[in-house]
Gaussian input, Z-matrix of N, CA and C with variables (Angstrom, degrees):
# hf/3-21g

backbone

0 1
 N
 C     1     B1
 C     2     B2     1     A1
 N     3     B3     2     A2     1     D1
 C     4     B4     3     A3     2     D2
 C     5     B5     4     A4     3     D3
 N     6     B6     5     A5     4     D4
 C     7     B7     6     A6     5     D5
 C     8     B8     7     A7     6     D6
 N     9     B9     8     A8     7     D7
 C    10    B10     9     A9     8     D8
 C    11    B11    10    A10     9     D9
 N    12    B12    11    A11    10    D10
 C    13    B13    12    A12    11    D11
 C    14    B14    13    A13    12    D12
 N    15    B15    14    A14    13    D13
 C    16    B16    15    A15    14    D14
 C    17    B17    16    A16    15    D15
 N    18    B18    17    A17    16    D16
 C    19    B19    18    A18    17    D17
 C    20    B20    19    A19    18    D18
 N    21    B21    20    A20    19    D19
 C    22    B22    21    A21    20    D20
 C    23    B23    22    A22    21    D21
 N    24    B24    23    A23    22    D22
 C    25    B25    24    A24    23    D23
 C    26    B26    25    A25    24    D24
 N    27    B27    26    A26    25    D25
 C    28    B28    27    A27    26    D26
 C    29    B29    28    A28    27    D27
 N    30    B30    29    A29    28    D28
 C    31    B31    30    A30    29    D29
 C    32    B32    31    A31    30    D30
 N    33    B33    32    A32    31    D31
 C    34    B34    33    A33    32    D32
 C    35    B35    34    A34    33    D33
 N    36    B36    35    A35    34    D34
 C    37    B37    36    A36    35    D35
 C    38    B38    37    A37    36    D36
 N    39    B39    38    A38    37    D37
 C    40    B40    39    A39    38    D38
 C    41    B41    40    A40    39    D39
 N    42    B42    41    A41    40    D40
 C    43    B43    42    A42    41    D41
 C    44    B44    43    A43    42    D42
 N    45    B45    44    A44    43    D43
 C    46    B46    45    A45    44    D44
 C    47    B47    46    A46    45    D45
 N    48    B48    47    A47    46    D46
 C    49    B49    48    A48    47    D47
 C    50    B50    49    A49    48    D48
 N    51    B51    50    A50    49    D49
 C    52    B52    51    A51    50    D50
 C    53    B53    52    A52    51    D51
 N    54    B54    53    A53    52    D52
 C    55    B55    54    A54    53    D53
 C    56    B56    55    A55    54    D54
 N    57    B57    56    A56    55    D55
 C    58    B58    57    A57    56    D56
 C    59    B59    58    A58    57    D57
 N    60    B60    59    A59    58    D58
 C    61    B61    60    A60    59    D59
 C    62    B62    61    A61    60    D60
 N    63    B63    62    A62    61    D61
 C    64    B64    63    A63    62    D62
 C    65    B65    64    A64    63    D63
 N    66    B66    65    A65    64    D64
 C    67    B67    66    A66    65    D65
 C    68    B68    67    A67    66    D66
 N    69    B69    68    A68    67    D67
 C    70    B70    69    A69    68    D68
 C    71    B71    70    A70    69    D69
 N    72    B72    71    A71    70    D70
 C    73    B73    72    A72    71    D71
 C    74    B74    73    A73    72    D72
 N    75    B75    74    A74    73    D73
 C    76    B76    75    A75    74    D74
 C    77    B77    76    A76    75    D75
 N    78    B78    77    A77    76    D76
 C    79    B79    78    A78    77    D77
 C    80    B80    79    A79    78    D78
 N    81    B81    80    A80    79    D79
 C    82    B82    81    A81    80    D80
 C    83    B83    82    A82    81    D81
 N    84    B84    83    A83    82    D82
 C    85    B85    84    A84    83    D83
 C    86    B86    85    A85    84    D84
 N    87    B87    86    A86    85    D85
 C    88    B88    87    A87    86    D86
 C    89    B89    88    A88    87    D87
 N    90    B90    89    A89    88    D88
 C    91    B91    90    A90    89    D89
 C    92    B92    91    A91    90    D90
 N    93    B93    92    A92    91    D91
 C    94    B94    93    A93    92    D92
 C    95    B95    94    A94    93    D93
 N    96    B96    95    A95    94    D94
 C    97    B97    96    A96    95    D95
 C    98    B98    97    A97    96    D96
 N    99    B99    98    A98    97    D97
 C   100   B100    99    A99    98    D98
 C   101   B101   100   A100    99    D99
 N   102   B102   101   A101   100   D100
 C   103   B103   102   A102   101   D101
 C   104   B104   103   A103   102   D102
 N   105   B105   104   A104   103   D103
 C   106   B106   105   A105   104   D104
 C   107   B107   106   A106   105   D105
 N   108   B108   107   A107   106   D106
 C   109   B109   108   A108   107   D107
 C   110   B110   109   A109   108   D108
 N   111   B111   110   A110   109   D109
 C   112   B112   111   A111   110   D110
 C   113   B113   112   A112   111   D111
 N   114   B114   113   A113   112   D112
 C   115   B115   114   A114   113   D113
 C   116   B116   115   A115   114   D114
 N   117   B117   116   A116   115   D115
 C   118   B118   117   A117   116   D116
 C   119   B119   118   A118   117   D117
 N   120   B120   119   A119   118   D118
 C   121   B121   120   A120   119   D119
 C   122   B122   121   A121   120   D120
 N   123   B123   122   A122   121   D121
 C   124   B124   123   A123   122   D122
 C   125   B125   124   A124   123   D123
 N   126   B126   125   A125   124   D124
 C   127   B127   126   A126   125   D125
 C   128   B128   127   A127   126   D126
 N   129   B129   128   A128   127   D127
 C   130   B130   129   A129   128   D128
 C   131   B131   130   A130   129   D129
 N   132   B132   131   A131   130   D130
 C   133   B133   132   A132   131   D131
 C   134   B134   133   A133   132   D132
 N   135   B135   134   A134   133   D133
 C   136   B136   135   A135   134   D134
 C   137   B137   136   A136   135   D135
 N   138   B138   137   A137   136   D136
 C   139   B139   138   A138   137   D137
 C   140   B140   139   A139   138   D138
 N   141   B141   140   A140   139   D139
 C   142   B142   141   A141   140   D140
 C   143   B143   142   A142   141   D141
 N   144   B144   143   A143   142   D142
 C   145   B145   144   A144   143   D143
 C   146   B146   145   A145   144   D144
 N   147   B147   146   A146   145   D145
 C   148   B148   147   A147   146   D146
 C   149   B149   148   A148   147   D147
 N   150   B150   149   A149   148   D148
 C   151   B151   150   A150   149   D149
 C   152   B152   151   A151   150   D150
 N   153   B153   152   A152   151   D151
 C   154   B154   153   A153   152   D152
 C   155   B155   154   A154   153   D153
 N   156   B156   155   A155   154   D154
 C   157   B157   156   A156   155   D155
 C   158   B158   157   A157   156   D156
 N   159   B159   158   A158   157   D157
 C   160   B160   159   A159   158   D158
 C   161   B161   160   A160   159   D159
 N   162   B162   161   A161   160   D160
 C   163   B163   162   A162   161   D161
 C   164   B164   163   A163   162   D162
 N   165   B165   164   A164   163   D163
 C   166   B166   165   A165   164   D164
 C   167   B167   166   A166   165   D165
 N   168   B168   167   A167   166   D166
 C   169   B169   168   A168   167   D167
 C   170   B170   169   A169   168   D168
 N   171   B171   170   A170   169   D169
 C   172   B172   171   A171   170   D170
 C   173   B173   172   A172   171   D171
 N   174   B174   173   A173   172   D172
 C   175   B175   174   A174   173   D173
 C   176   B176   175   A175   174   D174
 N   177   B177   176   A176   175   D175
 C   178   B178   177   A177   176   D176
 C   179   B179   178   A178   177   D177
 N   180   B180   179   A179   178   D178
 C   181   B181   180   A180   179   D179
 C   182   B182   181   A181   180   D180
 N   183   B183   182   A182   181   D181
 C   184   B184   183   A183   182   D182
 C   185   B185   184   A184   183   D183
 N   186   B186   185   A185   184   D184
 C   187   B187   186   A186   185   D185
 C   188   B188   187   A187   186   D186
 N   189   B189   188   A188   187   D187
 C   190   B190   189   A189   188   D188
 C   191   B191   190   A190   189   D189
 N   192   B192   191   A191   190   D190
 C   193   B193   192   A192   191   D191
 C   194   B194   193   A193   192   D192
 N   195   B195   194   A194   193   D193
 C   196   B196   195   A195   194   D194
 C   197   B197   196   A196   195   D195
 N   198   B198   197   A197   196   D196
 C   199   B199   198   A198   197   D197
 C   200   B200   199   A199   198   D198
 N   201   B201   200   A200   199   D199
 C   202   B202   201   A201   200   D200
 C   203   B203   202   A202   201   D201
 N   204   B204   203   A203   202   D202
 C   205   B205   204   A204   203   D203
 C   206   B206   205   A205   204   D204
 N   207   B207   206   A206   205   D205
 C   208   B208   207   A207   206   D206
 C   209   B209   208   A208   207   D207
 N   210   B210   209   A209   208   D208
 C   211   B211   210   A210   209   D209
 C   212   B212   211   A211   210   D210
 N   213   B213   212   A212   211   D211
 C   214   B214   213   A213   212   D212
 C   215   B215   214   A214   213   D213
 N   216   B216   215   A215   214   D214
 C   217   B217   216   A216   215   D215
 C   218   B218   217   A217   216   D216
 N   219   B219   218   A218   217   D217
 C   220   B220   219   A219   218   D218
 C   221   B221   220   A220   219   D219
 N   222   B222   221   A221   220   D220
 C   223   B223   222   A222   221   D221
 C   224   B224   223   A223   222   D222
 N   225   B225   224   A224   223   D223
 C   226   B226   225   A225   224   D224
 C   227   B227   226   A226   225   D225
 N   228   B228   227   A227   226   D226
 C   229   B229   228   A228   227   D227
 C   230   B230   229   A229   228   D228
 N   231   B231   230   A230   229   D229
 C   232   B232   231   A231   230   D230
 C   233   B233   232   A232   231   D231
 N   234   B234   233   A233   232   D232
 C   235   B235   234   A234   233   D233
 C   236   B236   235   A235   234   D234
 N   237   B237   236   A236   235   D235
 C   238   B238   237   A237   236   D236
 C   239   B239   238   A238   237   D237
 N   240   B240   239   A239   238   D238
 C   241   B241   240   A240   239   D239
 C   242   B242   241   A241   240   D240
 N   243   B243   242   A242   241   D241
 C   244   B244   243   A243   242   D242
 C   245   B245   244   A244   243   D243
 N   246   B246   245   A245   244   D244
 C   247   B247   246   A246   245   D245
 C   248   B248   247   A247   246   D246
 N   249   B249   248   A248   247   D247
 C   250   B250   249   A249   248   D248
 C   251   B251   250   A250   249   D249
 N   252   B252   251   A251   250   D250
 C   253   B253   252   A252   251   D251
 C   254   B254   253   A253   252   D252
 N   255   B255   254   A254   253   D253
 C   256   B256   255   A255   254   D254
 C   257   B257   256   A256   255   D255
 N   258   B258   257   A257   256   D256
 C   259   B259   258   A258   257   D257
 C   260   B260   259   A259   258   D258
 N   261   B261   260   A260   259   D259
 C   262   B262   261   A261   260   D260
 C   263   B263   262   A262   261   D261
 N   264   B264   263   A263   262   D262
 C   265   B265   264   A264   263   D263
 C   266   B266   265   A265   264   D264
 N   267   B267   266   A266   265   D265
 C   268   B268   267   A267   266   D266
 C   269   B269   268   A268   267   D267
 N   270   B270   269   A269   268   D268
 C   271   B271   270   A270   269   D269
 C   272   B272   271   A271   270   D270
 N   273   B273   272   A272   271   D271
 C   274   B274   273   A273   272   D272
 C   275   B275   274   A274   273   D273
 N   276   B276   275   A275   274   D274
 C   277   B277   276   A276   275   D275
 C   278   B278   277   A277   276   D276
 N   279   B279   278   A278   277   D277
 C   280   B280   279   A279   278   D278
 C   281   B281   280   A280   279   D279

   B1=1.4943
   B2=1.5420
   B3=1.3327
   B4=1.4304
   B5=1.5425
   B6=1.3435
   B7=1.4712
   B8=1.5328
   B9=1.2894
   B10=1.4161
   B11=1.4947
   B12=1.3092
   B13=1.4841
   B14=1.5288
   B15=1.3247
   B16=1.4978
   B17=1.5672
   B18=1.2900
   B19=1.4804
   B20=1.5542
   B21=1.2549
   B22=1.4666
   B23=1.5548
   B24=1.2757
   B25=1.4705
   B26=1.5444
   B27=1.3027
   B28=1.4479
   B29=1.5461
   B30=1.2965
   B31=1.4691
   B32=1.4733
   B33=1.3320
   B34=1.5188
   B35=1.5349
   B36=1.2960
   B37=1.4823
   B38=1.5587
   B39=1.3265
   B40=1.4242
   B41=1.5189
   B42=1.3747
   B43=1.4975
   B44=1.5195
   B45=1.3197
   B46=1.4703
   B47=1.5224
   B48=1.2910
   B49=1.4670
   B50=1.5803
   B51=1.3382
   B52=1.5127
   B53=1.5695
   B54=1.3416
   B55=1.4981
   B56=1.5304
   B57=1.3155
   B58=1.5068
   B59=1.5339
   B60=1.3184
   B61=1.4488
   B62=1.5499
   B63=1.3516
   B64=1.4430
   B65=1.5312
   B66=1.3384
   B67=1.4540
   B68=1.5768
   B69=1.2588
   B70=1.5391
   B71=1.5897
   B72=1.2827
   B73=1.4825
   B74=1.5029
   B75=1.3137
   B76=1.4739
   B77=1.4840
   B78=1.3453
   B79=1.4473
   B80=1.5464
   B81=1.3189
   B82=1.4147
   B83=1.5521
   B84=1.3290
   B85=1.5179
   B86=1.4881
   B87=1.2960
   B88=1.4757
   B89=1.5358
   B90=1.2599
   B91=1.4717
   B92=1.5323
   B93=1.3745
   B94=1.4529
   B95=1.5385
   B96=1.3235
   B97=1.5011
   B98=1.5570
   B99=1.3202
   B100=1.4807
   B101=1.4994
   B102=1.2815
   B103=1.4663
   B104=1.4966
   B105=1.3247
   B106=1.4862
   B107=1.5593
   B108=1.2885
   B109=1.4501
   B110=1.5428
   B111=1.3457
   B112=1.4626
   B113=1.5334
   B114=1.3186
   B115=1.4620
   B116=1.5350
   B117=1.3177
   B118=1.4386
   B119=1.5180
   B120=1.3072
   B121=1.4528
   B122=1.5374
   B123=1.2661
   B124=1.4380
   B125=1.5542
   B126=1.2895
   B127=1.4980
   B128=1.5196
   B129=1.2751
   B130=1.5051
   B131=1.4896
   B132=1.3438
   B133=1.4264
   B134=1.5020
   B135=1.2815
   B136=1.4895
   B137=1.5821
   B138=1.3199
   B139=1.4871
   B140=1.5288
   B141=1.3658
   B142=1.4597
   B143=1.5820
   B144=1.3475
   B145=1.4427
   B146=1.5244
   B147=1.3417
   B148=1.4670
   B149=1.5289
   B150=1.2649
   B151=1.4779
   B152=1.4918
   B153=1.3455
   B154=1.5026
   B155=1.5351
   B156=1.2567
   B157=1.5084
   B158=1.5040
   B159=1.2887
   B160=1.4490
   B161=1.5270
   B162=1.2909
   B163=1.4824
   B164=1.5589
   B165=1.3054
   B166=1.4656
   B167=1.4925
   B168=1.3322
   B169=1.4306
   B170=1.5224
   B171=1.3148
   B172=1.4898
   B173=1.5141
   B174=1.3398
   B175=1.4756
   B176=1.4599
   B177=1.3332
   B178=1.4855
   B179=1.5540
   B180=1.3844
   B181=1.5213
   B182=1.5080
   B183=1.3116
   B184=1.4665
   B185=1.5371
   B186=1.3506
   B187=1.4386
   B188=1.5981
   B189=1.3138
   B190=1.4579
   B191=1.4906
   B192=1.3577
   B193=1.4774
   B194=1.5486
   B195=1.3267
   B196=1.4430
   B197=1.5088
   B198=1.2770
   B199=1.4517
   B200=1.5378
   B201=1.3845
   B202=1.4957
   B203=1.5452
   B204=1.3208
   B205=1.5315
   B206=1.5313
   B207=1.2733
   B208=1.4979
   B209=1.5419
   B210=1.3225
   B211=1.4703
   B212=1.5117
   B213=1.3692
   B214=1.4850
   B215=1.4554
   B216=1.3448
   B217=1.4282
   B218=1.5470
   B219=1.3071
   B220=1.4940
   B221=1.5159
   B222=1.2208
   B223=1.4635
   B224=1.5512
   B225=1.3068
   B226=1.5089
   B227=1.5561
   B228=1.2938
   B229=1.4924
   B230=1.5424
   B231=1.3178
   B232=1.4996
   B233=1.5566
   B234=1.2844
   B235=1.4390
   B236=1.5260
   B237=1.3531
   B238=1.4635
   B239=1.5351
   B240=1.3045
   B241=1.4715
   B242=1.5438
   B243=1.3181
   B244=1.4713
   B245=1.5902
   B246=1.3147
   B247=1.4950
   B248=1.4903
   B249=1.3734
   B250=1.5090
   B251=1.5171
   B252=1.3290
   B253=1.4399
   B254=1.5243
   B255=1.3273
   B256=1.4601
   B257=1.5379
   B258=1.3231
   B259=1.4415
   B260=1.4469
   B261=1.3980
   B262=1.4546
   B263=1.5686
   B264=1.3257
   B265=1.4441
   B266=1.5025
   B267=1.3164
   B268=1.4355
   B269=1.5516
   B270=1.3376
   B271=1.4921
   B272=1.4543
   B273=1.3003
   B274=1.4967
   B275=1.4526
   B276=1.3298
   B277=1.4731
   B278=1.4639
   B279=1.2825
   B280=1.4885
   B281=1.5162
   A1=108.53
   A2=120.71
   A3=123.61
   A4=108.62
   A5=117.76
   A6=120.60
   A7=107.26
   A8=122.02
   A9=122.37
   A10=112.15
   A11=118.86
   A12=123.87
   A13=108.54
   A14=115.81
   A15=120.78
   A16=108.19
   A17=118.37
   A18=121.95
   A19=105.05
   A20=119.28
   A21=122.07
   A22=109.87
   A23=119.51
   A24=122.09
   A25=112.43
   A26=114.04
   A27=120.51
   A28=110.67
   A29=117.15
   A30=121.37
   A31=112.71
   A32=114.76
   A33=121.32
   A34=111.64
   A35=117.11
   A36=120.93
   A37=112.20
   A38=117.92
   A39=123.51
   A40=113.80
   A41=110.48
   A42=117.96
   A43=113.89
   A44=116.56
   A45=118.57
   A46=111.65
   A47=118.42
   A48=122.79
   A49=109.77
   A50=114.89
   A51=115.98
   A52=107.66
   A53=116.58
   A54=115.69
   A55=112.15
   A56=114.21
   A57=118.68
   A58=109.75
   A59=117.07
   A60=119.85
   A61=109.93
   A62=116.68
   A63=117.90
   A64=112.87
   A65=117.88
   A66=121.89
   A67=108.49
   A68=117.69
   A69=122.15
   A70=107.03
   A71=114.48
   A72=118.01
   A73=111.18
   A74=118.86
   A75=122.93
   A76=109.64
   A77=115.61
   A78=121.39
   A79=111.56
   A80=117.99
   A81=118.81
   A82=113.72
   A83=113.28
   A84=116.93
   A85=111.32
   A86=117.38
   A87=121.25
   A88=110.28
   A89=117.85
   A90=120.42
   A91=112.77
   A92=114.96
   A93=119.78
   A94=108.67
   A95=117.66
   A96=121.66
   A97=108.37
   A98=117.27
   A99=122.10
   A100=105.43
   A101=121.47
   A102=123.86
   A103=112.02
   A104=116.42
   A105=119.10
   A106=107.28
   A107=117.15
   A108=124.51
   A109=112.15
   A110=113.32
   A111=119.46
   A112=114.02
   A113=117.12
   A114=119.42
   A115=113.09
   A116=117.16
   A117=122.31
   A118=110.11
   A119=116.75
   A120=119.13
   A121=115.06
   A122=115.06
   A123=121.16
   A124=105.79
   A125=117.52
   A126=123.41
   A127=108.23
   A128=118.02
   A129=120.43
   A130=110.14
   A131=119.55
   A132=121.63
   A133=111.37
   A134=119.38
   A135=123.55
   A136=106.31
   A137=116.15
   A138=120.32
   A139=110.62
   A140=116.61
   A141=121.24
   A142=110.82
   A143=113.93
   A144=117.38
   A145=112.02
   A146=115.94
   A147=121.41
   A148=109.16
   A149=117.99
   A150=124.03
   A151=111.38
   A152=116.96
   A153=120.97
   A154=110.91
   A155=116.26
   A156=122.81
   A157=109.63
   A158=118.77
   A159=122.55
   A160=114.06
   A161=117.14
   A162=122.82
   A163=109.25
   A164=113.75
   A165=115.07
   A166=115.94
   A167=117.87
   A168=122.38
   A169=110.68
   A170=116.32
   A171=120.60
   A172=109.09
   A173=119.99
   A174=122.25
   A175=114.40
   A176=114.20
   A177=119.32
   A178=112.54
   A179=112.71
   A180=116.92
   A181=112.79
   A182=117.31
   A183=118.74
   A184=111.39
   A185=117.36
   A186=119.49
   A187=110.93
   A188=116.44
   A189=123.53
   A190=108.00
   A191=116.89
   A192=119.62
   A193=115.32
   A194=118.63
   A195=118.95
   A196=114.80
   A197=116.41
   A198=124.65
   A199=115.18
   A200=115.60
   A201=115.19
   A202=113.23
   A203=117.00
   A204=116.09
   A205=110.71
   A206=115.86
   A207=118.19
   A208=109.37
   A209=116.06
   A210=118.96
   A211=112.18
   A212=116.76
   A213=117.83
   A214=111.95
   A215=120.34
   A216=122.13
   A217=111.53
   A218=114.94
   A219=117.27
   A220=113.40
   A221=118.83
   A222=123.40
   A223=109.16
   A224=114.45
   A225=118.08
   A226=109.35
   A227=117.03
   A228=119.29
   A229=111.77
   A230=113.66
   A231=120.24
   A232=108.84
   A233=122.00
   A234=122.22
   A235=109.60
   A236=115.74
   A237=120.64
   A238=111.41
   A239=115.69
   A240=122.18
   A241=108.65
   A242=116.80
   A243=120.26
   A244=109.97
   A245=114.92
   A246=119.11
   A247=109.40
   A248=118.08
   A249=123.42
   A250=106.87
   A251=120.55
   A252=125.33
   A253=110.91
   A254=116.89
   A255=124.13
   A256=106.83
   A257=116.91
   A258=121.85
   A259=113.76
   A260=116.93
   A261=123.98
   A262=110.17
   A263=114.58
   A264=118.37
   A265=115.37
   A266=116.11
   A267=122.78
   A268=113.82
   A269=114.83
   A270=118.18
   A271=112.78
   A272=120.02
   A273=121.18
   A274=110.61
   A275=113.54
   A276=120.12
   A277=111.25
   A278=117.71
   A279=122.28
   A280=110.59
   D1=-40.50
   D2=-178.13
   D3=-61.16
   D4=-44.12
   D5=-177.72
   D6=-64.76
   D7=-38.26
   D8=178.89
   D9=-65.40
   D10=-38.77
   D11=176.90
   D12=-61.90
   D13=-46.16
   D14=-178.74
   D15=-64.34
   D16=-41.93
   D17=-177.86
   D18=-66.10
   D19=-43.80
   D20=-177.27
   D21=-66.47
   D22=-39.73
   D23=176.49
   D24=-64.03
   D25=-42.47
   D26=176.85
   D27=-61.33
   D28=-46.54
   D29=176.56
   D30=-62.61
   D31=-45.72
   D32=-177.08
   D33=-63.01
   D34=-50.60
   D35=-172.38
   D36=-86.91
   D37=-26.80
   D38=-179.20
   D39=80.26
   D40=164.79
   D41=-174.21
   D42=-60.09
   D43=-49.29
   D44=-174.72
   D45=-62.32
   D46=-45.30
   D47=-178.57
   D48=-63.45
   D49=-42.63
   D50=-174.32
   D51=-77.06
   D52=-29.90
   D53=174.11
   D54=-65.97
   D55=-41.08
   D56=175.49
   D57=-62.30
   D58=-41.77
   D59=179.82
   D60=-65.67
   D61=-39.60
   D62=176.04
   D63=-60.29
   D64=-41.64
   D65=176.50
   D66=-59.96
   D67=-45.71
   D68=179.91
   D69=-58.86
   D70=-51.38
   D71=-176.44
   D72=-63.01
   D73=-41.99
   D74=176.87
   D75=-53.81
   D76=-45.32
   D77=-179.65
   D78=-63.35
   D79=-39.38
   D80=177.77
   D81=-69.64
   D82=-36.43
   D83=172.29
   D84=-63.40
   D85=-44.28
   D86=178.35
   D87=-60.11
   D88=-45.12
   D89=-179.75
   D90=-62.74
   D91=-36.52
   D92=178.98
   D93=-71.51
   D94=-35.01
   D95=178.97
   D96=-63.96
   D97=-38.85
   D98=-179.18
   D99=-67.42
   D100=-45.29
   D101=177.42
   D102=-57.53
   D103=-36.19
   D104=-178.26
   D105=-68.53
   D106=-39.96
   D107=178.76
   D108=-60.81
   D109=-40.42
   D110=177.70
   D111=-80.95
   D112=-1.30
   D113=179.56
   D114=81.18
   D115=13.56
   D116=-176.17
   D117=-112.21
   D118=2.31
   D119=-174.89
   D120=-85.28
   D121=176.19
   D122=-176.06
   D123=-135.13
   D124=117.02
   D125=-177.41
   D126=-54.36
   D127=-44.30
   D128=-178.09
   D129=-60.37
   D130=-47.83
   D131=178.35
   D132=-63.45
   D133=-39.30
   D134=178.88
   D135=-59.80
   D136=-46.39
   D137=180.00
   D138=-60.23
   D139=-42.39
   D140=-179.28
   D141=-62.40
   D142=-44.77
   D143=179.61
   D144=-67.39
   D145=-37.07
   D146=174.47
   D147=-57.04
   D148=-51.95
   D149=179.10
   D150=-54.12
   D151=-42.99
   D152=177.95
   D153=-59.56
   D154=-46.22
   D155=179.54
   D156=-65.39
   D157=-46.00
   D158=178.07
   D159=-59.45
   D160=-39.63
   D161=179.47
   D162=-67.04
   D163=-42.99
   D164=178.05
   D165=-71.55
   D166=-31.38
   D167=173.04
   D168=-65.20
   D169=-38.41
   D170=178.71
   D171=-66.21
   D172=-33.94
   D173=175.82
   D174=-65.63
   D175=-33.28
   D176=179.92
   D177=-59.05
   D178=-28.15
   D179=177.49
   D180=-61.58
   D181=-28.30
   D182=-178.26
   D183=-78.42
   D184=-18.93
   D185=177.17
   D186=-90.40
   D187=-15.26
   D188=-177.09
   D189=-132.15
   D190=86.03
   D191=-171.37
   D192=-54.89
   D193=-30.07
   D194=178.18
   D195=-87.30
   D196=-2.43
   D197=-179.12
   D198=-47.94
   D199=-54.21
   D200=-177.63
   D201=-60.16
   D202=-37.33
   D203=178.80
   D204=-70.18
   D205=-44.44
   D206=-178.55
   D207=-66.26
   D208=-46.20
   D209=178.98
   D210=-56.91
   D211=-44.03
   D212=178.17
   D213=-61.96
   D214=-37.74
   D215=177.55
   D216=-66.28
   D217=-47.09
   D218=173.98
   D219=-60.80
   D220=-39.92
   D221=179.88
   D222=-61.81
   D223=-49.26
   D224=-179.96
   D225=-60.07
   D226=-43.61
   D227=-179.09
   D228=-61.99
   D229=-43.76
   D230=-178.44
   D231=-69.80
   D232=-38.09
   D233=179.28
   D234=-66.02
   D235=-40.84
   D236=174.52
   D237=-58.25
   D238=-47.13
   D239=180.00
   D240=-60.94
   D241=-41.60
   D242=179.96
   D243=-66.15
   D244=-39.13
   D245=178.91
   D246=-62.01
   D247=-41.17
   D248=-177.29
   D249=-68.65
   D250=-40.73
   D251=-179.99
   D252=-60.94
   D253=-44.35
   D254=-177.63
   D255=-63.70
   D256=-47.41
   D257=179.99
   D258=-62.19
   D259=-39.35
   D260=-179.76
   D261=-67.65
   D262=-33.96
   D263=179.13
   D264=-84.36
   D265=9.29
   D266=172.78
   D267=85.83
   D268=22.79
   D269=178.22
   D270=-83.63
   D271=11.88
   D272=-179.09
   D273=90.16
   D274=165.42
   D275=178.68
   D276=-86.41
   D277=125.95
   D278=-177.86
   D279=-97.75

């Protein structure tokens, strides 16, 4: 059901509107992250903004059919690179 709601929202609002909304929500998440660093943030609000971004990112998959496969590949590559960086910096072998 969740996937169907996301698909319907993507179709209803369209790529341009949802991309603009994603940019807006990324800004809100960024501002909340800065507040967290300054000790003025709120973990609940951060979580809410994170969810907004995640929902819009999920909708982007409906506009780019190969997105999930490509993103998974890029994600795996970047996680491997992160693992190697941690090990190189003396964080132990993962």
